[in-house]
N, CA, C and O atoms as a Tinker XYZ file with bonds, in Angstrom:
   392  protein
     1  N    -27.545000   26.539000  -40.142000    73     2
     2  CA   -26.616000   26.519000  -40.067000    64     1     3
     3  C    -25.868000   24.937000  -39.090000    63     2     4     5
     4  O    -26.349000   24.297000  -38.155000    81     3
     5  N    -24.600000   24.783000  -39.819000    73     3     6
     6  CA   -24.124000   23.394000  -38.520000    64     5     7
     7  C    -22.848000   24.078000  -38.143000    63     6     8     9
     8  O    -22.092000   24.650000  -38.928000    81     7
     9  N    -22.669000   23.930000  -36.621000    73     7    10
    10  CA   -21.742000   23.147000  -35.771000    64     9    11
    11  C    -21.359000   21.816000  -35.705000    63    10    12    13
    12  O    -21.787000   20.666000  -35.800000    81    11
    13  N    -20.019000   22.705000  -35.428000    73    11    14
    14  CA   -18.909000   21.257000  -35.404000    64    13    15
    15  C    -18.870000   21.149000  -33.552000    63    14    16    17
    16  O    -18.489000   21.997000  -32.746000    81    15
    17  N    -19.322000   20.016000  -33.361000    73    15    18
    18  CA   -18.843000   19.612000  -31.687000    64    17    19
    19  C    -17.899000   18.747000  -31.226000    63    18    20    21
    20  O    -17.915000   17.725000  -31.913000    81    19
    21  N    -16.940000   18.705000  -30.209000    73    19    22
    22  CA   -15.784000   18.153000  -30.043000    64    21    23
    23  C    -15.807000   17.310000  -28.609000    63    22    24    25
    24  O    -15.710000   17.839000  -27.501000    81    23
    25  N    -15.934000   16.077000  -28.830000    73    23    26
    26  CA   -16.152000   15.302000  -27.371000    64    25    27
    27  C    -15.102000   15.143000  -27.115000    63    26    28    29
    28  O    -14.309000   14.827000  -28.002000    81    27
    29  N    -14.611000   15.333000  -25.526000    73    27    30
    30  CA   -13.398000   14.750000  -24.806000    64    29    31
    31  C    -13.627000   13.535000  -23.600000    63    30    32    33
    32  O    -13.934000   13.890000  -22.462000    81    31
    33  N    -13.460000   12.142000  -23.921000    73    31    34
    34  CA   -13.712000   11.027000  -23.049000    64    33    35
    35  C    -12.305000   10.982000  -22.330000    63    34    36    37
    36  O    -11.134000   11.014000  -22.709000    81    35
    37  N    -12.975000   10.893000  -21.085000    73    35    38
    38  CA   -11.400000   11.340000  -19.895000    64    37    39
    39  C    -11.879000    9.688000  -19.475000    63    38    40    41
    40  O    -12.761000    9.275000  -18.722000    81    39
    41  N    -10.766000    8.913000  -20.413000    73    39    42
    42  CA   -10.892000    7.884000  -20.495000    64    41    43
    43  C     -9.546000    7.334000  -20.097000    63    42    44    45
    44  O     -8.517000    7.816000  -20.569000    81    43
    45  N     -9.529000    6.166000  -19.093000    73    43    46
    46  CA    -7.711000    6.185000  -18.971000    64    45    47
    47  C     -6.952000    5.568000  -19.465000    63    46    48    49
    48  O     -7.542000    4.653000  -20.039000    81    47
    49  N     -6.237000    5.523000  -19.563000    73    47    50
    50  CA    -5.326000    5.119000  -21.043000    64    49    51
    51  C     -4.827000    3.304000  -20.700000    63    50    52    53
    52  O     -4.831000    2.555000  -19.724000    81    51
    53  N     -4.448000    3.229000  -22.112000    73    51    54
    54  CA    -5.132000    1.669000  -21.470000    64    53    55
    55  C     -3.624000    0.760000  -21.106000    63    54    56    57
    56  O     -2.457000    1.071000  -21.347000    81    55
    57  N     -3.988000   -0.022000  -20.678000    73    55    58
    58  CA    -2.769000   -0.881000  -19.550000    64    57    59
    59  C     -1.113000   -1.012000  -20.567000    63    58    60    61
    60  O     -1.295000   -1.101000  -21.782000    81    59
    61  N     -0.097000   -1.019000  -20.238000    73    59    62
    62  CA     0.490000   -1.488000  -21.351000    64    61    63
    63  C      1.205000   -2.503000  -20.577000    63    62    64    65
    64  O      2.187000   -2.844000  -21.237000    81    63
    65  N      1.154000   -3.049000  -19.617000    73    63    66
    66  CA     1.788000   -4.023000  -18.529000    64    65    67
    67  C      1.077000   -5.067000  -18.628000    63    66    68    69
    68  O      0.005000   -4.612000  -19.026000    81    67
    69  N      0.927000   -6.455000  -18.507000    73    67    70
    70  CA     0.500000   -7.313000  -17.728000    64    69    71
    71  C     -0.748000   -7.452000  -16.928000    63    70    72    73
    72  O     -0.952000   -6.270000  -17.208000    81    71
    73  N     -1.683000   -7.744000  -16.265000    73    71    74
    74  CA    -1.974000   -7.097000  -14.906000    64    73    75
    75  C     -1.981000   -7.892000  -13.184000    63    74    76    77
    76  O     -2.597000   -8.794000  -12.617000    81    75
    77  N     -1.203000   -7.186000  -12.952000    73    75    78
    78  CA    -0.285000   -7.645000  -11.514000    64    77    79
    79  C      0.791000   -7.529000  -11.746000    63    78    80    81
    80  O      1.430000   -7.905000  -10.763000    81    79
    81  N      1.591000   -7.120000  -12.728000    73    79    82
    82  CA     2.505000   -6.892000  -12.799000    64    81    83
    83  C      3.942000   -6.252000  -11.773000    63    82    84    85
    84  O      5.043000   -6.500000  -11.280000    81    83
    85  N      2.972000   -5.373000  -11.944000    73    83    86
    86  CA     3.299000   -4.603000  -10.696000    64    85    87
    87  C      3.282000   -4.307000   -9.500000    63    86    88    89
    88  O      3.843000   -3.491000   -8.769000    81    87
    89  N      2.447000   -5.209000   -9.401000    73    87    90
    90  CA     2.073000   -6.059000   -7.953000    64    89    91
    91  C      3.741000   -6.916000   -7.375000    63    90    92    93
    92  O      4.243000   -7.145000   -6.275000    81    91
    93  N      4.119000   -7.158000   -8.741000    73    91    94
    94  CA     4.746000   -8.584000   -8.181000    64    93    95
    95  C      6.556000   -7.891000   -7.527000    63    94    96    97
    96  O      7.463000   -8.278000   -6.791000    81    95
    97  N      6.125000   -6.354000   -8.630000    73    95    98
    98  CA     7.477000   -5.895000   -7.598000    64    97    99
    99  C      7.053000   -4.907000   -6.435000    63    98   100   101
   100  O      7.256000   -3.731000   -6.737000    81    99
   101  N      6.414000   -5.145000   -4.948000    73    99   102
   102  CA     6.677000   -4.615000   -4.151000    64   101   103
   103  C      6.485000   -5.842000   -3.252000    63   102   104   105
   104  O      5.556000   -6.577000   -3.587000    81   103
   105  N      7.367000   -6.285000   -1.906000    73   103   106
   106  CA     6.824000   -6.787000   -0.933000    64   105   107
   107  C      5.596000   -5.998000    0.110000    63   106   108   109
   108  O      5.152000   -4.852000    0.037000    81   107
   109  N      5.325000   -6.924000    0.916000    73   107   110
   110  CA     4.411000   -6.716000    1.648000    64   109   111
   111  C      5.042000   -7.341000    2.673000    63   110   112   113
   112  O      5.261000   -8.549000    2.759000    81   111
   113  N      5.429000   -6.201000    3.713000    73   111   114
   114  CA     5.115000   -7.168000    4.817000    64   113   115
   115  C      4.353000   -7.246000    5.784000    63   114   116   117
   116  O      3.493000   -6.452000    6.163000    81   115
   117  N      4.777000   -8.549000    6.334000    73   115   118
   118  CA     4.323000   -9.778000    7.467000    64   117   119
   119  C      3.637000   -9.017000    7.913000    63   118   120   121
   120  O      2.414000   -9.147000    7.851000    81   119
   121  N      4.488000   -7.549000    8.753000    73   119   122
   122  CA     3.065000   -6.819000    9.116000    64   121   123
   123  C      2.384000   -5.783000    9.342000    63   122   124   125
   124  O      2.154000   -5.097000   10.338000    81   123
   125  N      1.890000   -5.752000    7.529000    73   123   126
   126  CA     1.447000   -4.629000    6.778000    64   125   127
   127  C      1.763000   -3.806000    6.789000    63   126   128   129
   128  O      2.566000   -3.212000    7.509000    81   127
   129  N      0.915000   -3.432000    5.565000    73   127   130
   130  CA     1.628000   -1.808000    5.644000    64   129   131
   131  C      1.016000   -0.057000    6.022000    63   130   132   133
   132  O     -0.206000   -0.190000    6.092000    81   131
   133  N      1.196000    0.712000    6.153000    73   131   134
   134  CA     0.806000    1.582000    6.906000    64   133   135
   135  C      0.635000    2.877000    5.884000    63   134   136   137
   136  O      1.332000    3.736000    5.345000    81   135
   137  N     -1.128000    2.338000    5.992000    73   135   138
   138  CA    -1.502000    3.682000    4.989000    64   137   139
   139  C     -2.278000    4.845000    5.153000    63   138   140   141
   140  O     -3.250000    4.905000    5.906000    81   139
   141  N     -1.879000    5.728000    4.488000    73   139   142
   142  CA    -2.314000    7.190000    4.669000    64   141   143
   143  C     -3.571000    7.583000    4.121000    63   142   144   145
   144  O     -3.942000    6.987000    3.110000    81   143
   145  N     -4.302000    8.489000    4.609000    73   143   146
   146  CA    -5.523000    8.874000    3.486000    64   145   147
   147  C     -5.480000   10.740000    4.414000    63   146   148   149
   148  O     -5.193000   11.358000    5.440000    81   147
   149  N     -6.005000   10.815000    3.057000    73   147   150
   150  CA    -6.043000   11.984000    3.133000    64   149   151
   151  C     -7.179000   12.491000    2.058000    63   150   152   153
   152  O     -7.176000   12.359000    0.834000    81   151
   153  N     -8.494000   13.332000    3.217000    73   151   154
   154  CA    -9.085000   13.928000    3.496000    64   153   155
   155  C     -9.392000   15.038000    2.413000    63   154   156   157
   156  O     -8.491000   15.857000    2.599000    81   155
   157  N    -10.226000   15.525000    1.328000    73   155   158
   158  CA    -9.930000   16.809000    0.642000    64   157   159
   159  C    -10.855000   17.502000    1.389000    63   158   160   161
   160  O    -10.036000   18.089000    2.095000    81   159
   161  N    -11.988000   17.919000    1.813000    73   159   162
   162  CA   -13.018000   17.826000    2.837000    64   161   163
   163  C    -14.631000   18.508000    1.708000    63   162   164   165
   164  O    -15.319000   19.517000    1.865000    81   163
   165  N    -14.701000   17.352000    0.604000    73   163   166
   166  CA   -15.550000   17.844000   -0.282000    64   165   167
   167  C    -16.572000   16.844000    0.573000    63   166   168   169
   168  O    -16.613000   16.254000    1.652000    81   167
   169  N    -17.137000   16.988000   -0.278000    73   167   170
   170  CA   -19.209000   16.119000   -0.275000    64   169   171
   171  C    -18.735000   15.031000   -0.442000    63   170   172   173
   172  O    -18.136000   14.842000   -1.501000    81   171
   173  N    -18.854000   13.731000    0.726000    73   171   174
   174  CA   -18.530000   12.670000    0.383000    64   173   175
   175  C    -17.068000   11.396000    0.572000    63   174   176   177
   176  O    -16.679000   10.252000    0.804000    81   175
   177  N    -16.731000   13.096000    0.165000    73   175   178
   178  CA   -15.193000   11.975000   -0.070000    64   177   179
   179  C    -15.279000   11.244000    1.551000    63   178   180   181
   180  O    -15.252000   10.022000    1.411000    81   179
   181  N    -15.361000   11.593000    2.836000    73   179   182
   182  CA   -14.419000   11.228000    3.640000    64   181   183
   183  C    -15.762000    9.296000    3.592000    63   182   184   185
   184  O    -15.512000    8.431000    4.432000    81   183
   185  N    -16.864000    9.072000    2.629000    73   183   186
   186  CA   -17.229000    8.062000    2.216000    64   185   187
   187  C    -17.084000    6.665000    1.459000    63   186   188   189
   188  O    -17.550000    5.534000    1.592000    81   187
   189  N    -15.663000    7.713000    0.073000    73   187   190
   190  CA   -15.623000    7.195000   -0.360000    64   189   191
   191  C    -14.262000    6.803000    0.107000    63   190   192   193
   192  O    -14.246000    5.668000   -0.368000    81   191
   193  N    -13.107000    6.935000    0.701000    73   191   194
   194  CA   -11.691000    7.107000    1.656000    64   193   195
   195  C    -12.342000    5.582000    2.319000    63   194   196   197
   196  O    -11.664000    4.649000    1.889000    81   195
   197  N    -13.277000    5.188000    3.085000    73   195   198
   198  CA   -14.145000    4.328000    3.574000    64   197   199
   199  C    -14.522000    3.230000    3.413000    63   198   200   201
   200  O    -14.807000    2.448000    4.319000    81   199
   201  N    -14.594000    2.953000    1.914000    73   199   202
   202  CA   -14.543000    2.680000    1.391000    64   201   203
   203  C    -13.410000    1.748000    0.266000    63   202   204   205
   204  O    -13.597000    0.751000   -0.431000    81   203
   205  N    -12.236000    2.600000    0.497000    73   203   206
   206  CA   -11.277000    2.648000   -0.193000    64   205   207
   207  C    -10.698000    1.782000    0.893000    63   206   208   209
   208  O    -10.288000    0.622000    0.844000    81   207
   209  N    -10.752000    2.440000    1.651000    73   207   210
   210  CA    -9.498000    1.418000    3.662000    64   209   211
   211  C    -10.700000    0.351000    3.535000    63   210   212   213
   212  O    -10.225000   -0.439000    2.719000    81   211
   213  N    -11.769000   -0.052000    3.815000    73   211   214
   214  CA   -11.797000   -1.344000    3.404000    64   213   215
   215  C    -12.129000   -2.261000    2.718000    63   214   216   217
   216  O    -12.657000   -3.349000    2.945000    81   215
   217  N    -11.608000   -1.491000    1.402000    73   215   218
   218  CA   -10.798000   -2.805000    0.432000    64   217   219
   219  C     -9.577000   -3.322000   -0.033000    63   218   220   221
   220  O     -9.291000   -4.307000   -0.715000    81   219
   221  N     -8.735000   -2.166000    0.649000    73   219   222
   222  CA    -7.065000   -2.187000    0.439000    64   221   223
   223  C     -7.114000   -3.655000    1.740000    63   222   224   225
   224  O     -6.378000   -4.641000    1.779000    81   223
   225  N     -8.262000   -3.277000    2.665000    73   223   226
   226  CA    -7.513000   -4.418000    3.738000    64   225   227
   227  C     -7.832000   -5.347000    3.322000    63   226   228   229
   228  O     -6.806000   -5.877000    2.897000    81   227
   229  N     -8.741000   -6.036000    3.117000    73   227   230
   230  CA    -9.825000   -7.221000    2.147000    64   229   231
   231  C     -8.542000   -7.168000    1.314000    63   230   232   233
   232  O     -8.049000   -6.567000    2.268000    81   231
   233  N     -7.556000   -7.229000    0.449000    73   231   234
   234  CA    -6.543000   -7.381000   -0.133000    64   233   235
   235  C     -5.390000   -7.357000    0.191000    63   234   236   237
   236  O     -4.635000   -8.041000   -0.500000    81   235
   237  N     -4.771000   -6.552000    1.385000    73   235   238
   238  CA    -3.530000   -6.859000    1.853000    64   237   239
   239  C     -3.500000   -6.428000    3.552000    63   238   240   241
   240  O     -4.352000   -5.728000    4.099000    81   239
   241  N     -2.295000   -7.038000    4.214000    73   239   242
   242  CA    -2.558000   -6.890000    5.665000    64   241   243
   243  C     -2.361000   -5.251000    5.714000    63   242   244   245
   244  O     -1.811000   -4.576000    4.843000    81   243
   245  N     -2.909000   -4.804000    6.871000    73   243   246
   246  CA    -2.658000   -2.809000    7.004000    64   245   247
   247  C     -2.247000   -2.870000    8.335000    63   246   248   249
   248  O     -2.818000   -3.632000    9.116000    81   247
   249  N     -1.256000   -2.105000    8.710000    73   247   250
   250  CA    -0.450000   -1.898000    9.753000    64   249   251
   251  C     -1.362000   -1.171000   10.341000    63   250   252   253
   252  O     -2.106000   -1.813000   11.082000    81   251
   253  N     -1.634000    0.401000   10.231000    73   251   254
   254  CA    -2.419000    1.326000   10.355000    64   253   255
   255  C     -2.451000    1.839000    9.371000    63   254   256   257
   256  O     -1.636000    1.700000    8.459000    81   255
   257  N     -3.620000    2.681000    9.391000    73   255   258
   258  CA    -4.097000    4.185000    9.196000    64   257   259
   259  C     -4.523000    5.100000    9.752000    63   258   260   261
   260  O     -5.489000    5.207000   10.508000    81   259
   261  N     -3.310000    6.295000    9.143000    73   259   262
   262  CA    -2.907000    7.571000    9.696000    64   261   263
   263  C     -4.298000    8.528000    8.617000    63   262   264   265
   264  O     -4.411000    8.061000    7.484000    81   263
   265  N     -4.894000    9.286000    8.824000    73   263   266
   266  CA    -6.500000    9.445000    8.545000    64   265   267
   267  C     -6.382000   11.176000    9.127000    63   266   268   269
   268  O     -6.558000   11.677000   10.238000    81   267
   269  N     -5.910000   11.890000    7.465000    73   267   270
   270  CA    -6.221000   13.632000    7.900000    64   269   271
   271  C     -7.083000   13.862000    6.753000    63   270   272   273
   272  O     -7.283000   13.216000    5.724000    81   271
   273  N     -7.698000   15.334000    7.362000    73   271   274
   274  CA    -8.724000   16.117000    6.522000    64   273   275
   275  C     -8.131000   17.792000    6.481000    63   274   276   277
   276  O     -7.987000   18.653000    7.350000    81   275
   277  N     -7.942000   17.752000    5.346000    73   275   278
   278  CA    -7.666000   19.551000    5.459000    64   277   279
   279  C     -8.245000   20.039000    5.712000    63   278   280   281
   280  O     -9.244000   19.377000    5.993000    81   279
   281  N     -8.388000   21.163000    5.878000    73   279   282
   282  CA    -9.635000   22.415000    6.352000    64   281   283
   283  C    -10.753000   23.029000    5.679000    63   282   284   285
   284  O    -11.839000   23.198000    6.235000    81   283
   285  N    -10.453000   23.433000    4.247000    73   283   286
   286  CA   -11.135000   23.908000    3.374000    64   285   287
   287  C    -10.565000   23.109000    2.331000    63   286   288   289
   288  O     -9.526000   22.468000    2.482000    81   287
   289  N    -11.366000   23.148000    1.068000    73   287   290
   290  CA   -11.268000   22.348000    0.164000    64   289   291
   291  C    -10.799000   22.850000   -0.626000    63   290   292   293
   292  O    -10.614000   22.522000   -1.798000    81   291
   293  N    -10.496000   23.885000    0.035000    73   291   294
   294  CA    -9.569000   25.367000   -1.310000    64   293   295
   295  C     -8.620000   25.629000   -1.595000    63   294   296   297
   296  O     -8.279000   25.892000   -2.748000    81   295
   297  N     -7.620000   25.634000   -0.201000    73   295   298
   298  CA    -6.958000   25.390000    0.584000    64   297   299
   299  C     -6.101000   23.827000    0.353000    63   298   300   301
   300  O     -6.519000   22.694000    0.590000    81   299
   301  N     -4.706000   24.288000   -0.222000    73   299   302
   302  CA    -3.797000   22.853000    0.091000    64   301   303
   303  C     -3.821000   22.591000    1.376000    63   302   304   305
   304  O     -4.006000   23.318000    2.352000    81   303
   305  N     -3.492000   20.813000    1.197000    73   303   306
   306  CA    -3.019000   20.490000    1.712000    64   305   307
   307  C     -1.729000   20.858000    2.705000    63   306   308   309
   308  O     -0.825000   21.158000    1.924000    81   307
   309  N     -1.179000   20.984000    4.215000    73   307   310
   310  CA    -0.070000   21.929000    5.464000    64   309   311
   311  C      1.068000   20.967000    4.876000    63   310   312   313
   312  O      1.103000   19.915000    4.238000    81   311
   313  N      2.100000   21.996000    5.495000    73   311   314
   314  CA     3.304000   21.126000    4.492000    64   313   315
   315  C      3.630000   20.124000    5.900000    63   314   316   317
   316  O      4.481000   19.253000    6.076000    81   315
   317  N      2.372000   20.761000    6.946000    73   315   318
   318  CA     3.222000   19.396000    8.746000    64   317   319
   319  C      1.549000   18.270000    8.235000    63   318   320   321
   320  O      1.144000   17.280000    8.844000    81   319
   321  N      1.194000   18.639000    7.505000    73   319   322
   322  CA    -0.063000   17.080000    7.346000    64   321   323
   323  C      0.724000   16.090000    6.107000    63   322   324   325
   324  O      0.581000   14.876000    5.958000    81   323
   325  N      1.640000   17.086000    5.240000    73   323   326
   326  CA     2.356000   16.377000    4.382000    64   325   327
   327  C      3.380000   15.680000    5.028000    63   326   328   329
   328  O      3.619000   14.496000    4.792000    81   327
   329  N      3.913000   16.273000    5.726000    73   327   330
   330  CA     5.056000   15.305000    6.084000    64   329   331
   331  C      4.289000   14.453000    7.590000    63   330   332   333
   332  O      5.102000   13.688000    8.108000    81   331
   333  N      3.243000   14.479000    8.137000    73   331   334
   334  CA     2.634000   13.673000    8.832000    64   333   335
   335  C      2.842000   12.063000    8.463000    63   334   336   337
   336  O      3.202000   11.027000    9.023000    81   335
   337  N      2.275000   12.629000    6.847000    73   335   338
   338  CA     1.975000   11.628000    6.385000    64   337   339
   339  C      3.275000   10.928000    5.581000    63   338   340   341
   340  O      3.108000    9.856000    5.000000    81   339
   341  N      4.615000   11.619000    5.584000    73   339   342
   342  CA     5.340000   10.666000    4.568000    64   341   343
   343  C      5.572000   10.107000    5.735000    63   342   344   345
   344  O      5.235000    8.931000    5.603000    81   343
   345  N      6.072000   10.335000    7.121000    73   343   346
   346  CA     6.676000    9.414000    8.214000    64   345   347
   347  C      5.626000    8.320000    8.835000    63   346   348   349
   348  O      5.923000    7.163000    9.134000    81   347
   349  N      4.360000    8.917000    8.965000    73   347   350
   350  CA     4.073000    8.061000    8.843000    64   349   351
   351  C      2.833000    7.031000    7.821000    63   350   352   353
   352  O      1.716000    6.725000    8.236000    81   351
   353  N      3.438000    6.619000    6.351000    73   351   354
   354  CA     2.296000    6.444000    5.741000    64   353   355
   355  C      3.550000    5.714000    4.197000    63   354   356   357
   356  O      4.285000    6.364000    3.453000    81   355
   357  N      3.241000    3.782000    4.261000    73   355   358
   358  CA     4.493000    3.819000    2.930000    64   357   359
   359  C      3.196000    4.433000    2.019000    63   358   360   361
   360  O      3.429000    5.474000    1.405000    81   359
   361  N      2.095000    3.949000    1.925000    73   359   362
   362  CA     0.855000    4.592000    0.610000    64   361   363
   363  C      0.423000    5.319000    1.059000    63   362   364   365
   364  O      0.336000    5.330000    2.287000    81   363
   365  N     -0.005000    6.171000    0.391000    73   363   366
   366  CA    -1.163000    7.733000    1.023000    64   365   367
   367  C     -2.188000    7.654000   -0.286000    63   366   368   369
   368  O     -1.785000    7.193000   -1.355000    81   367
   369  N     -3.575000    8.151000   -0.110000    73   367   370
   370  CA    -4.282000    8.107000   -1.227000    64   369   371
   371  C     -5.362000    9.471000   -0.976000    63   370   372   373
   372  O     -5.918000    9.737000    0.089000    81   371
   373  N     -5.420000    9.835000   -1.591000    73   371   374
   374  CA    -6.104000   10.926000   -1.721000    64   373   375
   375  C     -7.577000   11.519000   -2.438000    63   374   376   377
   376  O     -7.514000   12.626000   -2.972000    81   375
   377  N     -8.258000   11.134000   -2.441000    73   375   378
   378  CA    -9.630000   11.511000   -2.788000    64   377   379
   379  C    -10.857000   13.101000   -2.754000    63   378   380   381
   380  O    -10.919000   14.000000   -1.915000    81   379
   381  N    -11.640000   12.893000   -3.984000    73   379   382
   382  CA   -12.842000   14.259000   -4.031000    64   381   383
   383  C    -13.817000   12.835000   -4.480000    63   382   384   385
   384  O    -13.624000   11.667000   -4.815000    81   383
   385  N    -14.964000   13.775000   -4.244000    73   383   386
   386  CA   -15.765000   13.572000   -4.655000    64   385   387
   387  C    -17.566000   14.395000   -4.112000    63   386   388   389
   388  O    -17.593000   15.063000   -3.079000    81   387
   389  N    -18.193000   14.302000   -4.517000    73   387   390
   390  CA   -19.457000   15.042000   -4.747000    64   389   391
   391  C    -20.619000   14.124000   -4.396000    63   390   392
   392  O    -21.778000   14.524000   -4.509000    81   391
């Protein structure tokens, strides 16, 4: 008996714009960006986010980093956490890891 198996590859879609095209649309102030980090509490998410922050700092000026961690992986970020990130950050990175 022959069975048919369908494989799905979660590849990112092809870029429809030249590299760097979106960067040109944003101006980074001399003071630098205010970067927000939301850790979802999964194992190694803190390590992944630390590497991302380090990489961002290597590429653009960073004025401040606000780093928040959800109390538990299965619960969403609280409204207060999201409000704090909105008030204190220009950009927010959220990560999951294992």
